[in-house]
N, C-alpha and C positions, 0 to 999 in steps of 0.2 A: 398696690399692696405697698404698705409702708415697708421700709428697710428696718425699722426700728425693732420689729417684731414678727412672728411668723404670723401671728393672730393676736386680735384683742385681748384674748383670755390669758396669752403669755405675758401680759405687760405687767411688771411689779408696780405697786401702787402703796403708799403708807396710809392706813387709815387715820382718821383724826386724832384717835388716842396713841398713835406712834405704832401700832403693829402693822408689820411689813406683810403684804399679801400678794394676791394677784385678781384679775378680774373672772378668773376661771369659775369662782364661786356662782358668778350670774351666767354663765352658760346655759343657752335655752331661755333665757329672758330678752325682753325687749328693753333696751336700755336707753335712758336719757340722760346723757352726760352734759354738765352745765358748768362753765366757770362763775363761781359767784362771789359776792363781795357784800359786805355788811353796811357799807356807807356810800353807796352807789343810787343813782337815781332810779335803777330798775329793781332795786332790792325788795321792794315790794311784791315782787314776783315769787319771792319765796312762799307765800301764800299759795299761789296758784300751782307750784310746783308740788307743794305738798297735798294739794287737792287732788292733783292726777296721781300721785302717790298713793293714796288712800282709795282713792275711785278704781284704780286698775290693778293694784298690787296682787291682788288674788287672781287676776287674769294673766299676771306674768309679767308686769311692767315694774322695772326699777329706775328710780331716778337717783342719778348719782352727781353729788355736788363737790366741786373741786374749788377751793377759796383761791382768789389770785388777786394779788397786790400790786399788778403791773399797771394799772391804768388810774393813774392820778392818786396813787394811795389809799384807794377805795376798801382795802382790807388790811387794817393796820395791826389788827391784833394777832395774838398767838392762837394755837389751837384750842388751848383751854376756853380763851375768851370769845372765839367764834362758836364753837360748841355750845356755850352758855348762852350767848346771843341767839342761836338758830334755836334752841330749846326754850328759851323763855318767851321769846318775842313771836317767833312763828310756830311753836310746837312741832319742830322738822322730826319726821321718824325716818327720812330715807338716811343711806349711808353718806356720810360727809367724810372728806378725806383731808390729809395735812395740804397745807398751802403749796400751789405749784406755780411755776412761770408755764405761760401758754405760747409766748413769742420768744424768738432771740436764742442764742447759742445754748442757753440753759433750759431751754423749752422740755417740759416732762416728755418722755418718751410716748404716753397716751397721747398727749397732743400734737406730737409729731405724726403719730399715726393717723389720728382723726383728721387732722390738716391734710394729709396725703391723700386721704381717701376721698375727702369732700372739700372743694375749694369753695371759696366765697365769691363775693360778686366780681363779676370779670375775672374770674380765675385766680383770684388773690389767695394767699395761703395764709397769712397773718391775720390773728383774731383781732378785730377793731375795737371791741369792748367786752364788759363783762356781762354775763348772762346771754353767751353766745351758746347755742343749743345743737348738739348733735345726736340723732336718732340712729340706734344701731339694731337691727333686726335679731332674730332668735339665732342666728347662724353667724353672728358676729361681725356682718356686715355693715358697714357705715352707709345709710341710706339717703339721710338728709343733713343739712348745716341749714340752721335758721339763726338770723341776728337776733340781737336784744330787744328790738322792737317787736318782735315776734313772741305774743303772749303764751304762756304754756296752755291755756284753752284753745289757742288757735290750731295747736298741734294734735288736738284730739281726734279728729277724722282720721290723719296719718297714723296715730298709735293704736285706733281701734282697728285699721288695715292690716297693721302688724301683728295685733294681738290675734286676729283671725276670728 
C-alpha cells in the first residue's frame, strides 16, 4: 500500500479541463491508467486504448490518460493542445487529465501509488517511458503493470478476467 493515499480513490487529480477531482468517481470500475504523449513512437496506441474504452466501457472499464512530458519532451503541448490532438487525431472519449510527472521528486501522487503497488522489471519503481500501463481492479487494487511495448490489445484477456 502506498503512503501517498489510503486508496487510489482518495488521490486528487486534475482533469484536462482544469477541474480538480479524485478517482472516487471510478470506484467499482476496472481502470487502465496510462501515461500518454502525442509525439512518441507509441502514440499510435491511443487508437488501441480508445478501442478498449469503447468495447468494454459498458462492462465497467475506464481508460485514464495522463499526459507526461518527462521522456525526451514528447508531450510539449498544453492541456488544450493535448485535448485537441486526442480528439481530432484519435477521437478519444476516455477521460484525460492534466500533464503530470511520473518520476522524480515531483511525481504525481497517483503515480507514486501505482509504482509502490506494482514494480517494474527487476523490481524497479521508475517508469521507463510513455505508454506504461497499470491495471486497477474494481476494488482499487493495482493488479499489473505493463511496459510501452505491450499493446492495449495484449491486455484484453486480463481486462476480460477483471471485468468478470
